[in-house]
N, C-alpha and C positions, 0 to 999 in steps of 0.2 A: 851644874847639869840640870837641877830642878828648875832654875830660872828659864833655861832654854825650853824645857818641856812646857812650862807655863806660857812662854811666849808663843809656842806653836799652838797651844790650846786657844790663846787669845786671838791668834790669826784665824783659826777655824770659827771662833765665835763671831768675829767681825764679818766673815763671809756669810754665815747663816743669817745673822741679824740684818745686814744690809739687803740681802736678797728678799727676806720676808717683808721688810719695809717697802722696798721698791715694787714688789708684785701687788701688795695690798693697796698701795697708793694708786696703782694703775686701776685696780678694781674699783676703788672709791671714785676716781675721776670718771670712769666709764658710767657709773651710776649717776653722777652729777650731770654728765652730758646727756644721758637718757632722760633725766628729769627735765632738763632744758628743752629737749626735743618735744616731749609730751606737752609741756606748758606752752610752748610757742605754737604748736599745731593742733592741740586738743588730743583726746584719746584716739590713737590711730587704729586703723584696721590691722588685721593680722598680717596682710601682705606688706603694708607700709612699714610695720614694725620689723618684719623680716628683712626688708630692703635696707632699713636704717642700720640694724645690727650687723648685717653683712658688709656694709660700707665702712664700719669702724675696724673690721678685721681683728677685733680683740680676741675672739674665740680661737683664732689661729695662733696668736702671740702669747696667750696667757695660760700657763700650765695649771691644771687643777680646776679650771673654770668650767663646770658642767653646763651652766646656762645663765642667761640674763632674762628675767621675767618681769611681769607687771601684774600686781594683785590689785584689782579695781575695787574701790569702796562701793557698796551697794546697800540699799535698804532691804529689810527682810521681805517687804512686799514686792520688790523688784526682781526676786529670784526667778520666777517663771518667765518673765520677759527676757532676762539675761540668758536663760537656757535656750529660749526660742531663737534669740538673735544670734547666739554663737553657733547653733546648729545650721542656721541659714548661711552663715559665713563659712561653712564647710567642716566644722567640728561636729561630726554626726553624733558621737556618743557623749557629748558634753553634758555634765550633770554637776550641780552644786552639792558639795559635801564637806564636812558632816553637818547634819541638820540638828542644831541645839540652840538654846537661848544664850545670848551674850550681848555685850554692850555695843559691839561694832562687828559689822559683817564685811568681809572682803572675799574676793574670788580671783584665783589665778586665771586670767583670760588670754595672756600671751606669754610665751617663753621660747627662746631660741638657744640652741638649734632645736628644730622640731623633730627630735628623734624619739625612739620608743621609751627611753628613760623619762624624758621631760614631759611627754604626753600624759604620763600618769599623774602629773601635778595639776593638769587643767581641771578647773572647777573646785579645787581644794581651797578651803578657807584657812590660811595660815594663822589667823587670829584665834582659831579654835584650839590651837596647841599652846600650852602654857609656856614652853621654852621660847617658841617663836613670838608669842604675844608679848613677852617681856622685852624682847629686842625691839619690836614694832612700837610699843609704848614709849620706850626710851628714845627712839628715833623721832617719833612724833613730837614729844615734849621739847626735845633739843633742836628739832628741824635739822638734824645732822645724821651722818652715817652711824649705824649701830650694828654691832655684831652679836649674833646669838651664841649661846652656849653650844657645845657639841650636840648634834642631834642625829637620829637615824633618818637618812634621806628617804623620801617616799618610795623611790624606785627600789631601794634595798629592803625597806620594810615589807614590801609586798612579796619579796622573795624569801622572807623568813629570816633575814639576817638582822640580828639584834645588837650588833656592835656599833659604836659611835663612828659614823662614817664621814661627817662633814659639818660645816658651819654655814650660816647664811648671813648676808650683810644687807640691811634694809635702809632705804632712804625714802622719806615721805614726799609725795608729789601733790602739791596743793594748787588750787586755782590761783591765777594772778589777780590779786585784790586791788581795790582802789585805796585811796589814802586813809579811809576810815578803818579798814581792816576788819577782822573778825576776832571776837574774844576767845572763842573755843576753836582750837586747831582742827578738831574733827569736822567742824562745819564746813571748812574750806578744803577738806581733803578729797583728792581725786583717787588716791590709792598709794601703793608702795612699789617703787622700783627695787628689785632685789637681785643679788647674785647668789648662785649655788656653787659652793666650793667643796670639792671632794679632797679631804686632807691627804690621803695617801697619794692620790694622783698629783696633787699640788707639789709635795716634796719630791716625788719621783721626777716630775717635770722640771722642777727648779734645780735639783741637785743630782739628778740621774738615778737610775735604779740602784738600790743599795747593793754594794759589792764588799763583802765582809773583809776579804784579804787585800783589797785594794784601797781601803779606807783605814784611817788610823784612829778616828774619834767616833764615839757614839754619843748621841744626845737625845734627851727626852724633854718634851714640851707639855706644860700644863697651863690651863687658864685659871687665873686667880681672881676670885670675887672678893673685893675689899669689904663690901657691906656685910656679906654673910660669913666672911673669913674662911672660905673654903676653896679648894682647888679641884679642877676636873681634868682628868688625863686627856690629852689631845693627840700626841704622836710620839713614837719612839723609833729611832732609826733602825736599831737592831734589838727588837724585843726578846727577852729571855724569861724563862720560868724563874720564880723567886728562889727555888732551891739551887738553880744553876747559875745565878747571878754572882759575879765576882766583884767585890767592892774594892775600888781603887783608892790609894792614898792621895792621888792627885785628881782633883775635880774642881770645876768652876761653876758657880750659879750666877745667872743674870736675870734681870727683869727688863722686858722691853714693852713699850706701848704700841699696840697694834690696833689702829682705829680707836675705839672706846674701851678696849679690853687690855688687861695686863697679862702678858704671857711670861711664865717662868721657864727658863731654859736651864737645864742641868747638863753639863758637858763632862765627859770622863773618857780617858784613853782606852782603846781596845787592848787586849793582851799583847799583841805583837807591836804595839806602839814603841816599846823600849828595846826590842831585839837588836836592832842595828847598833845602838849605842853600847849595850852591855857587851857585845862581842868585840868591838874595836875601840873601847874607851882608852886603854893604855897607849896604844899607838897614836890614836887621835889626839890625846892629851899632849904627847911629846911633840907631835907635828904642829898643833895649835900654839904650843909654847914658843916653838921656833919662829913660827909666823908672827906671833905677837911681838917678840923681841925685835924682829926685823921691822915690823910696822912702827914700833915705838922709836927705833933709831931713825927711820925715814920721817916720822912725824916731827921728831925733834929737829932734824936737819931742815925739813920743809918749813917748820915754824920759824927757824932762824932766818931762812931765806925770805919768808913772807914778811917778817918784821922789817928786814932791810928794805924790801920792796915797798911796804906800806909807808915807811918813813919818807921814802922818795916820792910816792904818788898818793899821798894821803887825801888830797882834795878830789882827785879823780875817782878814787874808790868810793868816797862818800857820795859823790854825784851818781855813780852807777848804782849804789845801794838804794839811794832815794828813788831813782828811776824804776828799778825793779819792784820796789814796794808799791809805787804808784800803779804800775802795770798789774800787779796782783790784785790790788784794790779795785781797779777798773774791771777786771774779769769777774770779780765777785759781784760787782754792781750790774754787770752786763746780764748775768743770769736772772737777777731780780727784774730788770727792765724788760727782758724778753717775756718773762712770765706775766708781767703787768700788761704789756701790749697784747699778748695772745688772749687775755681774758675778756677783751672788748669784742662785741659782736655788732656794734652800730657804728657807722662811718664817722660821724662828727665827734663822738666820744673817743674813738680810736685816734683820730687826727689830733685831738686836744692832748691826749696822753703822749703821742709821738712828739709833738712840739715841745711839751714840757721836758721830756727826757733829753731831747736834743739841746735845749737851752741849758739844762742843769749839768750835763756831762761835757758837752763840747762848746758851750757858749755860742751856739748858733742862734742868731737873733731873729731870723725870718725863714719862711719855708712856703713853697707852693707845690701842689701835686697835680700832675696831668695823668690821664688814663687813656690808652688806645684800645679800642674794642673792634674786633673783626677787621684788622688791618686798615681801619679808618684813621682820621687825624687824631692827634692827642687833644683831649678835651680837659679843660681845667675843672677839677672837682673840689679842691680845697685850697685855701690860701690863708695865711696868718695876717700879714700886713702888706706884703708885696702886692701892688696893684698895677704895676707897669707892664705885666705880661698879658698878651691877648687871651681870649677865651679858647681859642683853638690854635694848635701848632701843626701845620701840615708838613710832616717830616717823612722822608722816604724810608723804605724798608732797609736800604743800605745803612741808614743811621742806626737802626736797631742792631744790625749785624756788627757794626764797628764798635758801638758803645758797650754791647754785651751787658755784663752786670758789675762793672767796676765803678770806682769813684774817680771823677775827673775834676781837677782844679782848673777852672776855665781862665783864671787870672794868670796862671803860669804860662810861660812862653815856650812850651814844649810842642813838638810836632803833633802829638796826639791831641792836645788841647786845641791847637789851631784847626785840626781836621774836624773835631766835634763842632766847633763854632761855625765852620764853613757850611754846615747843613742848614743853618738858620738864615733868615732874611737879613739884609744889611742893617735895617733898623734894629732888629733883635741882637745882632752882633755887637752894636754899640752899647746897648743896655747891658749885655753880659760882661762887657769889659769895664764897665763903670765901677763895679764893686767886686769884692772877692767872692764870686759865686762858685758853687760846687754842684756837679750834676751826677745823679745816680739813676740807674734803670734796673728793673727787675721784671721777670716774666710772671704773669698770673697763671700758674699751671692748672689750677682747678677749673677755672672758668674758660680755659682755652689757650693753646700755645700761641694763638694769634693775638692774644690780649697781653698788654704790658703796662707798667706804671713808670712814670718819669718824675723824679723829684729834684727840684732845684732849691738849694739852701744858700743862705748868706751868713758867713761866719768868719772867724779869724783866719789870717793867711796861713798860719801854722797848723791848720786843722788836720791835714793828712801828711805832715812831715814825718810822723812815726808810723811804721807798719802796724803797730799794735792799735793805734788810734784809727787807722784806716780800716783794719779788720773789725774793730768794735762798731764803727759807723756803718760798715757794710752789713754787719749782722743785724743791727737794729732796723736798718732799711729793709732787709730781707724779711724780718719778722713782721714788719708793718705791711709789706706786700702780701704775705701769706694771710694775715688776719683780715686785711681789706678784701682779699680774694674770697675768703669765707663769708664776709659780710655781704658781698655782691651775690653769692649763691643763695644766702639766706633771704635776701631781699627778693630775688627772683622766685624763690620757692613760695614766699608769702604772696607775691603778686599773682603767681599761678593759682594758688589756693583761692585767693579772692576772686579771680576771673572765673574759676570753676564754679564757685558758689553763686556768683552773679548769673552765670549762664544757666545753671540749673533752675534758679528762681525765675529767670525770664522764660526758659523753656516750659516750665510748669504752667506759667501764665498763658503763654502762646498756645499750648496744647489744650489747656482746660477751657479757654475762651470759646473756640468753635465747638468743642465737645459739649460744653454747657448748653450752647444754642441747640445742638442736635438733640441732646437729652430732653431739654425743655420743650422743644417743639414736638418731639415724639409723644410726650404726655398730652400736649394740647390736641394733637390729632385724634386722640381717643375720645374727644368730646363730640358727641353726636349732633350737637346744636350748631356746629360750624357749617357755614354755607360753602358752596363750591369755590367761590373766589378766594375766600379766606384760606381754604385748604390748599389752593393752588399757590398762594403766596408763601404759605408755610413750607410746602414741599420745595419751592424755589430756594428759600432761605436754607433749608437743610442741605440741599445739593451744593449751594455755594460754600457753606461752612465745611462740608465734607471735602470739597476740592481744596479749600484752604489748608485743611489738616493734612491732606495727601501731599500738597506742595511743600509744607513744612518738613514732613518726613523725607521727601525727596531731596531737599536741601541738605539735611543732616547726612543722608547716605552719600550724596555727591561730595561734600567736603571730606568725609571719611575716605572715600575712594581716591580723591585727589591726593590727600596726604599719604595714602598707602601706595600711590603710583599705579592704581589699577583701573582708572577711569577709561572707558572705551570711547573712541572717536570714530565717526563715520564720515570720512572725507569724500566730498563729491562736488560737482559743479552746481552752484546755487544761483538761482535767478535773484538778483539783488532787489529789484523792484517788488517782486512778490514777497520777499522776506520783510522789506520795509512796510508793505501794506498789511501784512499779518500783525506786526508789532503795533502799527498805528491803530488797527481795528480793536485790539485788546486794550491799549492804553487810553483811547478816546472814551471808552466806557468808564474807566476809573476816574479820568479827569472830569467827565460830565457829572459823576456822582458827587465830586467835591466842588462843582460849579467853577472850575478854572479852565482856561484854554490850553489845548495841546496842539502844537503845530509841528509839521515836518517840512524841512526844506533842503533842497540839493544846492550846494554852493559852487560846485564845479562839475565838469564832465567826469562821470564814473563809468566803469565797465558794466556791461549788462550781466555778466556772470562772474562769480567769485568762487575759487576753489577753497572750501572750508567745510566745517561741520555746521549745517544750518541750525540744528537743534541747540547746540551749545552757544552759537552766536546769538540766537534769538533769546536764550536764557539770560545771557549777559545783558542784552539791551532791555529786556523786561525787568530785570532786577534793578538796573541803574535808573531807568525811566520811572519805574514804580517807586523807588526811593524818592526821586525828585517830586513826584506827585504827592507822596505821603507827607513830605515836609514843607509843602507849599499850601498856604491857606488862601492867599489872594494872588491874582496875577496870572502867570502862564508858565508852561513848561515847553521847551523847544527841543526837537531832535534834528540836528543839522549834520549833513554828511558831505564829504568831499574827498579828493585824492590828496595824499601828502607824500613828499619825497624828503628823506633824511639826508644827512651829510654823506652817507655812503652810497647815495643815489639809489636807495631801495624804495620801492613804491608801496604805500600802505593806503588802505581805506580808513579814513578818520571819521569817527562819530563824535560830535560834541553835544552833551546833554546839559542844557541851560535851564535854570529855574529861578524864580523870584522868591524863594522860601526863606528859612530862618538863618541860613549860612552856617559856617563852621569856624570856630575860633582857632587861633594858632595852637593853643594848649591841647585842644581835642583832636587835632589832625594826626598826631602820632598814633592814636588808637583806631584810626578810621578803617584800615584794611587788616586789622588783627582779627582772627577768628574769635567768635563768641563775645565780642565787645562792640560798643558803640561809642561815638565821640564823647557823649556825656551820659551819666547815669540818669539824669532827669529826662533825657530824650526817651529812654526806655519806658519810664513811667507815663509819659504823655502820649507817645506815638506807638508804643509797643515794638515788637520785633525781637529777633534772636541775636542779631549782630553777625549773621552768617552771610548775608547777601553780597556785600562788597568784597569780603574776603574770598568767597567762592568765585565771584566774578573775576577778580584779579588773577587768581590761579588759573582759571579757564582761559583767560586772555593770554597769559604767558605760555600755556601749553599749546595754544593755537599759533604761537609764534609772534604774538603782539604784546600789547601792554595796556593797562588801565591805570589812570592816575587822576588826581585832583588838579585841574588846570588853574582855577582861581576860585576864591570864595571871600565873601564879606559878610560879617554878622549883620543880620537884619535885612540884607539885600539879595542874597542868593548865592548859588554855587554853580560852577561849570566843571563837569567831568569829561575826560577825553579818553576814548577807546580807539586803539589802532590795531588793525589786523592786516597781515601782508596780502598783497594783490597777486604776487607771483608764487604762490604755494607756501608751504610751511616747512620747517625743519622736522623731518619725520623721526629724527633721533629722540624728540621729546614726546612722541605720540605712541600710544599703545594700540595699534591698529590690528584688527582681526584679519590675518593674512592666510591662515591655514584652515582647511576645512575641518569640521567636527568629525571625529572618528567615532562611528557608531558600532554598537555591540550586536547588531542584528542585520539580516539581509535587507538590502534596500527595497522599498516598496516601489512598484512601477508607477511612474508619474508622467503625465503628458505635459504639453506646453501650457503656460499660464493663460487663463481666460480672463479678459477684461470684464468688469461688472459695472453696469450703469445703476447706481444706487437710487438716483432720482426716479427711475422708472419702475421701482419695485414697491410692492405693498408689504410693509413690515408685519402687518397682522397675519398674513397668510404665507409669510416668507418660508416657513419651515413645515408647511403642510405635508403630511404623510411621511415625515422624517422621524425615524426611531432613534432616540438618543439614550445612551447608557451614561447616567450621571453617577460618578463615584465620589461621594462626599460624606464625611462622618458627622458634620455639624448639621443638626436638625434645622436650625435657622437658615443656613445657607441652602439646604435642600429645598425648603419652602420657597425661598426667594428665587432660586434658579428655575425651579419647576413653574413658578408663576410666570416668569418672563418667557420661558420656552414654550409652555402650553399656550400662552397668549398669541404666540406666533404660529400655532398650529401643529407643534411637534408632539409626538408620543414619547413620554419620558419614563424610563425605568431607573430606579435608584438602587445602588449598592453602597453599604456604609463601611466596608473594609476591603483590604486588598485581595483576600481570598475569594470573597463573593464577586469581586470585579472580574477576576480571571474566569470564574465559573460562568458569570452572566454574559461575558463577551461572546461565548460560543453557544449559550443557551437561548438568548433573546435575539442574536444576530443583529446588532445595532448598525445604523449607517455611520455613526460617529461616536467616539467615547470622550467624555469630558472627565479627566483623571485628576483628582486632588492628589497632591504629592505627599502630604503628611496625613496618613490614614493609619488605623490600627492594623495589627497582625502582620501586614506586609505593606511597606510604603509604596507610593504610586510609581516610583521609578522601577522597582523590582517587579511590580505587577505588570507594567508595560513590557518589560523584557520577557516575562513569561508568555504573555499573549502573542508577542511577536515571534517568539521561538516556536509557538504552536501553529503559526501560519496566518494570523490575523493581519489583513492588509488594509483595512479601512483606517481613516484618520483617527489618531489619538492626540488630543489636545490637553496639555498640562494646565491645571488650575493651581496657582501658587501665590502666596502673599510675598514671596521673596522677589525683589526687583533687581537683584544683582546679576550681572552678566554670567558669572560662574554658574549660577543656578540654572539659567536658561541653557547654557552649553551642556550641563549634565543631563537636563531633561531631553535635549535633542539626542545626546549620546545614548540614552536609554531606549530610544525608539519613538519618541514623541514627534509629531509633525510640526508642532508649534507650541506656543504658550500664551495663556491669558492671565494677566496679573490682577489679583484681587486687591482692593474692591473694584468692581466693574459695573457700569450702568446696564440697565436692561436692554437698551437700544444697541449698545456696543456688543453685548454678549450675543444677541441674535445675529448681528452683522458678522461677527467673527465666526460663528458656527456656519453661517451660510457661505462665507468666504472659503473656509477649509473644505466644505462639501463641494464647491463649484469652481474653485480657482484652478483646478486641473481637469483637463478633458480626458476622456478615456483613451488609453494608449492604443 
């Protein structure tokens, strides 16, 4: 009876021990993955760290895990900068604490989930606490996971609870060093990744809430420190007061290794553990005796029959036993192989391990790997020795549906194998039949369901004769596919990070270049010794660089609106010759500055009018022709246009932009139309640019129903780009056209018919004579600039610097027109416009705003504005716009 009780206790011990090992192994792996993430990408922002932790879903699956954080190493002098940076990132109350002298300073800068408990830890230096410091030092010296002794968690300590609530697991995160390394680990330390584990929640989550009458065993856990020879209490399933504790004669003690700590587990039965046995022992004993006698009789009879059978089939039994032993050994190896393959994050290293295990386990002598992305052809990515296969396999989608994820022996003469081979070309079919080839396919689920991997191996003919071998091979192939899938995603993430960094560097240069010119010439203009001609040239240069800066910002806004699907198009009948003339007049100036020729030629009859958006078409041509001029040092640039008819008999207007510039290599063409990139990094250094022009132009061409592509290019000789736009309209499904009128929140102001204005016959200096203008603008610099331009045109200008004064002045000074800045204090410009319209003001109100987005224009019109002027604006244009809104409507 006692043995049975001990057996039951041992069973409970096994459950508890295995669960503790499994969960803490998961915590440790999560920290290792977090360290790899930080080392590969650098210290992330709070949002990046949140996205990463949420993608692992560890917080949902792991009981007791209160949070995963990162304590960044800092110098004492860097504390104010850290506090400032964290507050800018949205942690308003961030403060480093406690402030005391120590050899190392760290600060908790990120922890997920971002709930009220974990927020209390932000800014805390765990190295300031002796218990935490001991674990951090141990982790740093061993470069491995280290668990702290039980501590009072920060969230509980602030609530006045002084019981031991949890443990922390630390892992050092160091910089990736070169071969020379660092002698002192602290010098290369970035910080510590750590997990916060609430002990009670951990055991309740792993084993359920304690139910005294539904459980049979109580257990108590202590942490044992070998160096100090001491134990610290950690957890007890059913704690009791010492005077109420019942000492059992049957108990078991165990020691288990949990990360770097030794836990002592003491198990003992609860009082009702024995009740069932004590009540029914006599009856049970008699029943068990009867059963045992029956079993013994059956065992003797079975043994006798087995001996007779084994004598008869001795060889067959030996073969079966050997086969089962080999299968068990294979399954044990399979777990190790899968773990080894899953540890690789780089493609070539992963393939090398994959081939090694295939050869070691299955005697597979050769292997080739193809990958299909976005339903394209299968592209060869890896090969061991086989070189008889082409670089691309153009296989239909039906092939993927038929092959699925099984293992096919192509040398076998089965119907399924013949069907698989039939998808290949006749030449490939002969090659596949020459040797015992096997084919496997798996879907790359992470990078997209339309992506898949195809593996062809050459091995023994008996490779898949056994279901066990086939299962093992399929498992290894599946793990290879999963690991390679993750390697692809990691590579894409690294490429995106590099592209982002390059773009920011280029953008900084492109913005600062014209900005530097403007600032520099502004200082020069302060020199009283400059003559009139010099000042005229300086002003011209400032204007030119200001326009370049505005063009750069417009490109960024356009590519953002294109990607968001919110770019507006104004489709209308466009005079083609006029559009070509405008492009030519702009581009001739640029070409003349570089001393190269720019020619325009019509190669065939083209229609007089074209239904399109002339602004966007002109933008595409200016971008592409401008690129051609920029990259051409000698020779000429040509703009040729003609009609083009495709295979579907659809008519297009085709533009060809030819240059004699530097040309584009094959390797650099793949980046040509990607946003924020150029064909070559050296191109950016020599010629400048953000890499937005061609990407934006292609997207605009596609949205207009056409296309933009590189027709031909030769390094050192030049390139030819081709732009096609439809002649018979566009597919309006792809256009975001403004078709509904703006809904206004005020009564319509009476307006008459549009009056034409002859600008050439007007004197701009007296254009606004006797006109009273209410200028609502809070910026003193803008007030002075606008007043200067308007007064120079003869206007009387009254200034209001906030929304409340604007409403008051609109009825006090009775202006002829109101220029309303939108972002002003106390009451914004839209609300102020609504107020004066509601009170009966009917004169024109024009919005002044630096927002160029269409949504902003629509909201201004809805508030009651008659129109909008986008800042920055030149003095001449400002005067003309005011005159236009004063005179473009006749009295009703």
